[in-house]
C-alpha positions as CSV (number, residue, x, y, z in Angstrom):
1,M,93.8,10.1,-25.5
2,S,91.3,9.9,-28.3
3,D,88.0,12.4,-27.8
4,P,85.3,10.1,-26.6
5,G,82.5,12.3,-28.9
6,P,79.6,13.9,-27.8
7,S,77.4,11.1,-27.5
8,S,79.7,8.9,-25.0
9,P,79.1,8.9,-21.4
10,E,81.4,10.3,-19.4
11,A,83.8,8.1,-16.9
12,G,82.1,7.4,-13.7
13,A,78.7,8.7,-15.2
14,T,75.5,6.9,-15.0
15,T,72.7,6.6,-17.6
16,S,69.0,5.9,-17.3
17,P,67.7,3.3,-18.8
18,A,65.9,3.1,-22.2
19,P,62.2,2.9,-21.9
20,V,60.8,-0.4,-21.8
21,A,57.7,-0.6,-23.5
22,V,54.5,-1.4,-21.1
23,P,51.3,-3.0,-22.5
24,A,48.4,-0.2,-22.3
25,P,45.9,-1.2,-19.5
26,V,42.5,-2.6,-20.3
27,D,40.4,0.6,-20.7
28,D,38.4,1.3,-17.8
29,Q,35.6,2.3,-19.5
30,L,35.5,-1.4,-21.0
31,L,36.3,-2.7,-17.7
32,M,33.5,-0.9,-15.9
33,A,31.1,-2.2,-18.8
34,V,32.1,-5.7,-18.4
35,I,31.6,-5.1,-14.6
36,A,28.4,-3.5,-14.9
37,Q,26.9,-6.1,-17.1
38,R,27.8,-9.2,-14.7
39,Y,26.6,-7.4,-11.6
40,Y,23.4,-5.7,-13.0
41,F,22.4,-8.3,-15.9
42,D,23.8,-11.6,-14.3
43,H,23.1,-11.1,-11.1
44,M,26.7,-11.9,-9.9
45,T,28.1,-11.1,-7.0
46,K,30.9,-8.6,-6.8
47,V,33.2,-11.6,-4.9
48,D,32.1,-13.9,-8.0
49,I,32.8,-10.9,-10.5
50,G,36.4,-10.1,-8.7
51,R,37.0,-13.5,-8.9
52,E,36.7,-13.9,-12.8
53,L,37.9,-10.6,-13.6
54,G,41.3,-10.7,-10.6
55,V,39.7,-7.6,-9.4
56,S,39.0,-6.8,-5.5
57,R,35.7,-6.7,-4.7
58,F,36.6,-3.2,-3.5
59,K,37.8,-2.2,-6.8
60,I,34.7,-3.3,-8.1
61,S,32.5,-1.5,-5.9
62,R,34.4,1.7,-6.9
63,L,33.9,1.1,-10.4
64,L,30.1,0.9,-10.5
65,E,29.7,3.8,-8.4
66,Q,31.9,5.4,-11.6
67,A,30.0,4.1,-14.0
68,V,27.0,5.3,-12.4
69,A,28.7,9.1,-11.6
70,T,29.9,9.3,-15.3
71,G,26.6,8.4,-16.9
72,L,27.7,4.7,-18.2
73,V,25.4,3.1,-16.3
74,R,21.8,5.0,-16.0
75,I,19.6,3.6,-13.5
76,Q,16.1,4.8,-14.3
77,I,13.2,4.4,-11.5
78,N,9.7,3.9,-13.3
79,P,6.9,3.7,-10.4
80,P,3.5,3.1,-11.5
81,D,2.4,5.9,-13.4
82,S,-1.0,5.7,-11.5
83,L,0.8,6.1,-8.0
84,N,2.7,9.4,-6.4
85,A,5.8,7.7,-5.2
86,Q,6.9,10.7,-2.7
87,L,3.8,10.7,-1.3
88,S,3.1,7.4,-0.5
89,L,6.8,7.3,1.2
90,R,6.0,10.4,3.1
91,L,2.6,9.3,4.4
92,R,3.7,5.7,5.2
93,E,6.8,7.4,7.3
94,R,4.5,10.0,8.9
95,F,2.3,7.6,10.3
96,G,4.1,4.5,10.5
97,L,2.0,2.9,8.4
98,E,3.2,-0.6,6.9
99,R,1.9,0.5,3.3
100,A,0.8,3.8,1.8
101,L,-0.4,3.8,-1.6
102,V,-1.2,7.5,-2.7
103,A,-3.3,7.2,-5.9
104,A,-2.1,10.3,-8.5
105,T,-5.6,11.7,-9.6
106,P,-5.4,14.6,-11.8
107,D,-8.9,14.5,-12.3
108,T,-10.5,15.1,-8.6
109,R,-14.4,14.6,-9.8
110,P,-15.4,12.1,-6.5
111,Q,-16.2,9.4,-9.2
112,A,-12.7,9.7,-11.1
113,V,-10.9,9.4,-7.6
114,R,-12.8,6.5,-6.5
115,D,-11.8,5.0,-9.8
116,A,-8.0,5.4,-9.4
117,L,-8.7,4.1,-5.4
118,G,-10.3,1.4,-7.0
119,K,-7.3,0.1,-9.4
120,A,-4.7,0.7,-6.9
121,A,-6.5,-1.1,-4.1
122,A,-7.2,-4.2,-6.6
123,T,-3.5,-4.2,-8.4
124,L,-2.7,-4.6,-4.4
125,L,-5.1,-7.6,-3.3
126,S,-4.1,-9.1,-6.6
127,D,-0.6,-9.1,-5.4
128,I,-0.7,-9.8,-1.6
129,V,-3.8,-12.3,-1.4
130,T,-3.0,-16.1,-0.9
131,P,-5.2,-18.9,-0.9
132,D,-4.3,-19.5,2.9
133,D,-6.0,-15.7,3.5
134,V,-9.1,-15.1,4.8
135,L,-10.6,-12.2,3.2
136,G,-13.0,-9.4,4.8
137,V,-14.5,-7.2,2.7
138,S,-16.7,-3.9,3.5
139,S,-19.4,-1.7,1.7
140,G,-19.1,1.5,-0.2
141,R,-18.8,3.1,-3.2
142,T,-15.0,3.0,-3.4
143,I,-14.8,-1.0,-2.6
144,D,-18.1,-1.4,-5.5
145,A,-14.9,0.3,-7.6
146,V,-12.2,-2.0,-6.3
147,A,-14.1,-5.3,-6.9
148,R,-15.0,-3.9,-10.6
149,H,-11.0,-3.2,-11.0
150,L,-10.4,-7.1,-9.9
151,T,-9.2,-9.5,-12.5
152,R,-7.2,-12.2,-10.6
153,L,-7.8,-13.0,-6.9
154,A,-6.3,-16.4,-5.2
155,G,-9.1,-18.9,-4.5
156,C,-9.4,-17.5,-0.9
157,E,-12.5,-17.3,1.7
158,V,-14.2,-14.1,1.6
159,I,-16.3,-12.9,4.6
160,Q,-19.0,-10.3,4.6
161,L,-17.6,-7.7,7.5
162,T,-21.1,-5.5,7.4
163,G,-24.6,-5.7,7.3
164,M,-26.0,-4.1,4.2
165,S,-26.3,-0.2,3.2
166,G,-26.9,2.0,0.3
167,S,-27.7,1.0,-3.1
168,L,-27.9,-2.5,-4.4
169,D,-25.2,-1.8,-6.6
170,D,-22.6,-1.5,-4.3
171,N,-24.0,-2.8,-1.3
172,P,-21.4,-5.5,0.7
173,V,-23.2,-8.5,-0.7
174,E,-23.2,-7.6,-4.6
175,V,-19.7,-6.9,-4.0
176,L,-18.8,-10.0,-2.0
177,R,-20.6,-11.9,-5.0
178,R,-18.4,-10.6,-7.6
179,V,-15.2,-10.7,-5.3
180,A,-16.4,-14.4,-4.4
181,V,-16.9,-15.4,-8.7
182,L,-13.5,-14.3,-9.5
183,S,-11.6,-16.0,-6.5
184,G,-13.3,-19.1,-6.7
185,G,-13.3,-19.4,-2.9
186,Q,-16.2,-19.9,-0.1
187,A,-18.7,-16.8,0.6
188,R,-20.0,-16.1,3.7
189,S,-23.0,-13.1,3.7
190,I,-24.8,-11.2,6.2
191,Y,-28.2,-10.7,4.9
192,A,-29.4,-7.9,6.9
193,P,-29.0,-4.1,7.5
194,L,-25.8,-2.5,8.9
195,T,-27.8,-1.1,11.7
196,V,-31.2,-1.7,13.3
197,A,-33.5,0.3,15.3
198,T,-33.0,-1.5,18.4
199,S,-30.1,-3.6,20.2
200,E,-32.7,-6.2,20.9
201,A,-33.9,-6.5,16.6
202,A,-29.8,-7.0,16.6
203,A,-29.3,-9.6,18.8
204,A,-32.1,-12.0,17.2
205,L,-30.7,-11.3,13.6
206,K,-27.1,-12.4,15.3
207,T,-28.9,-15.9,16.3
208,D,-30.0,-16.2,12.3
209,P,-27.5,-19.5,11.3
210,S,-26.3,-17.9,8.3
211,I,-25.4,-14.6,9.5
212,A,-23.7,-16.1,13.0
213,E,-21.8,-18.5,10.7
214,A,-20.6,-15.1,9.2
215,L,-20.0,-13.4,12.5
216,G,-18.2,-16.5,14.0
217,R,-15.7,-16.3,11.4
218,F,-14.6,-12.6,12.1
219,R,-11.4,-14.2,13.6
220,S,-10.2,-16.1,10.9
221,I,-9.9,-12.9,8.8
222,T,-6.5,-12.4,7.8
223,I,-7.1,-9.2,5.1
224,A,-9.6,-6.6,5.5
225,L,-10.9,-4.2,2.7
226,I,-12.3,-1.5,4.3
227,A,-14.2,1.8,3.3
228,I,-14.5,4.7,5.2
229,G,-17.2,7.1,6.3
230,S,-17.0,10.6,7.3
231,W,-19.0,12.4,9.5
232,Q,-18.1,15.7,9.6
233,P,-19.1,16.7,6.6
234,P,-21.3,14.1,6.1
235,E,-20.4,11.2,3.6
236,S,-21.3,8.3,5.1
237,R,-23.9,5.2,4.6
238,F,-23.9,4.8,8.3
239,H,-24.6,8.3,9.1
240,D,-27.5,8.3,6.6
241,A,-29.0,5.2,7.5
242,I,-29.7,6.2,10.8
243,S,-32.7,8.6,12.3
244,P,-31.9,12.1,12.7
245,R,-32.3,11.6,16.5
246,D,-29.5,8.7,16.4
247,R,-27.4,11.2,14.3
248,E,-27.5,14.5,16.2
249,R,-26.7,12.5,19.2
250,L,-24.0,10.5,17.8
251,L,-22.8,13.7,16.4
252,A,-23.0,15.5,20.1
253,L,-20.3,13.0,20.7
254,D,-18.0,14.1,17.9
255,V,-17.9,10.8,15.8
256,M,-16.0,12.0,12.3
257,A,-15.7,8.4,11.4
258,D,-17.1,5.4,10.6
259,V,-14.6,1.9,9.9
260,A,-16.4,-1.0,8.9
261,G,-19.4,-0.1,11.5
262,V,-17.1,0.7,13.9
263,L,-17.3,4.7,14.9
264,F,-14.5,6.9,15.7
265,D,-14.3,10.5,17.4
266,S,-12.3,13.2,15.8
267,A,-9.3,11.9,17.8
268,G,-9.4,8.4,17.1
269,R,-11.3,7.2,20.3
270,A,-14.2,4.5,19.5
271,V,-17.4,5.8,20.4
272,T,-19.5,2.5,21.9
273,E,-22.7,4.2,22.4
274,F,-24.4,2.4,18.8
275,D,-22.4,-0.6,18.8
276,D,-25.4,-2.7,20.3
277,R,-27.1,-1.7,16.9
278,V,-25.0,-2.6,14.3
279,L,-24.3,-5.9,12.6
280,G,-20.7,-5.6,11.7
281,V,-17.2,-6.3,12.8
282,P,-16.5,-5.8,16.5
283,L,-13.4,-3.6,16.8
284,S,-11.4,-6.0,19.1
285,E,-11.5,-8.4,16.5
286,L,-10.7,-6.2,13.6
287,R,-8.1,-5.0,15.3
288,M,-6.7,-8.6,15.5
289,V,-6.7,-8.6,11.3
290,R,-3.4,-8.9,10.2
291,E,-3.7,-6.6,7.6
292,R,-6.4,-3.9,7.5
293,I,-6.4,-2.3,4.1
294,V,-8.3,1.2,4.6
295,V,-9.5,3.1,1.0
296,G,-10.8,6.2,0.8
297,G,-10.3,9.6,-1.3
298,G,-11.6,13.2,-1.6
299,E,-10.7,16.3,0.3
300,R,-14.4,15.3,2.5
301,K,-12.8,12.2,3.9
302,T,-9.3,14.2,5.2
303,G,-11.0,14.5,8.9
304,A,-12.3,11.1,8.8
305,I,-9.1,9.3,7.4
306,L,-7.4,11.2,9.9
307,A,-9.3,10.0,12.8
308,A,-9.0,6.6,11.7
309,L,-5.2,6.5,11.4
310,R,-5.1,8.2,14.9
311,A,-7.3,5.3,15.9
312,G,-4.6,2.7,14.7
313,V,-6.9,0.9,12.7
314,V,-5.0,1.3,9.7
315,T,-2.0,-1.2,8.7
316,T,-2.3,0.4,5.0
317,L,-4.2,3.3,3.4
318,I,-5.1,3.5,-0.4
319,T,-5.9,7.7,-0.8
320,D,-5.3,9.9,-3.3
321,E,-3.2,13.1,-3.3
322,V,-5.0,16.2,-2.1
323,V,-6.1,13.8,1.1
324,A,-2.3,13.0,1.9
325,Q,-1.3,16.8,1.3
326,G,-4.2,17.2,3.8
327,L,-3.2,14.5,6.1
328,L,0.9,15.7,6.2
329,S,0.0,18.7,6.9
330,H,-1.7,18.2,10.2
331,P,0.2,18.6,13.2
């Protein structure tokens, strides 16, 4: 019998099949890139992508996660430079607000803070006001800053929320005029002071046809833009407009804030002793407004803003970083 030789298999022995050349799979990086393109830029669903590429939606989810984890896809979040996103979110969650906007304010001088808040509020109004809304506007230097930053506004009706106080430049009639000119909507003014000496004087003014017309439209307001005044420490046009005797009486009642002519103590309770001498929106009608945007900043107003939050009259708060941090530090 001849020698089978070293290369011949012995009888009964099994041999492994020769390796078969298998085409290399599509490069995972390329597949991830295609999936990411379809998902993030073409806005296709995972199901549609899977149908196109013959891949399960579960694998697509895994590859999208892997694309982010490996840096193939980089998600960059660019919040507005003028807002502190983290403080805004914390403030909203802490006080159960629909919206909180905390303006980034490296310059803490009062005018710079008001300007930053005015810009933030103007941007918000431009985004949310529709022609079907009725916009109520109060007075104050911060509200004046809002009006100065407004560049567009839907053609809605605009109503003055309170009588006049302070200088002619930032009283509500002048602010209302600028806002109404921009929107092109109908404006309803209150040509009267915010506070008067007696309840009889207030009652008489409320019978004036133009004033009565504005007061009668309060229940139609859907969005209110409101400044806030502080009484402790004092930074309020309401506080400054009344007599020293009246001021002492109200401070003895722990008045901390005024919001559209409504007074609140430090616990957020309404102080009503002066209501019959105020020309402005009543608290009952203010609470009916769907969107109540309160704008105020500066460390001196922290206590007043906290009182307004406790009162539950704020749905949107626009403030600065110093106030936001102060509010969050309260128990």
